[in-house]
C-alpha positions, 0 to 999 in steps of 0.5 A: 629676113630674119629668123625667129627661135623657134624656127632656129631651135627646129633647124639646129637638130637636122643641120647637126644630124646632116654634118654627122652624115658619112660617106657611103662607100659606093661614092667611090664605085668609079675610083682605080685601082680596084680594091679586092681583098682577096687580091690586095691582102694575099701575101707578105705585106708591111704597114706603118701606123700612128695613134693620135689622140682627139686632139692630134697629137701622136700617142703611139708608132708602130708597125705591122708584119703580115702574112695573109693567105686566102682559100676561095672566100675565105682569108687569114690575115695574120698581123704582127704590131710592134709599137714604138715603146717596144710592146707587141701584138699579135692579131689574126683575122678570119674574113669571109668574102659574103658577096660581091664587095661584102666581107665579115671578119672575126678576131680575138679582140673584136666583139662580135663581127667586123661588117666591111663594103667594097665598092672601087678603090675603097673598103668600109669596115665598121667593128667593135674592138675590145681595146686595154687601157690602164688594166681596163678593157674598152669596147671601142667603135671603129670606123675604118676606111682604106683606099687603095692608090695607084701603085700598090700603096693602101692608106688606111684611117680609123676613126675610134669613139666611145659612146658616141665620143671621138676620141683618136684615129689610126693611120697606116700604109700598107704596102707589099713585099 
């Protein structure tokens, strides 16, 4: 059986869209240990991470010292970044639990509201980050996944894009201190 050109042209967009579909956080509902932001991000944490460009080259390494507190459904995640080039950065997240497994987050360099959904050992955040690059500010789309591992390590991978073009990834490992 051979496919004609018209069939191939009609099928191509469906294949591209299928290839771009992201997993749904509910896929991880049965995975353990269960990730509850209000439990994990409560107290002091340390993280180590790196930014890689779209080719996979490590561009920057960093550490993050965090002091996190929760009162009811409201959390504050106070982050102090130290980059491999010696620069420092502070970000303070204000997170609100809005329902079972749903969260919203705000920070000074986040455009609008970050929206998060948790299920099982996973959390999926999406937001826009205002990122300074060469004296300009770029609004980067952040597709952020966190997974709580047995033993308490939290792994985080964030895909960064602009205009739908993948520009790089942030990879982090968190641990409670």
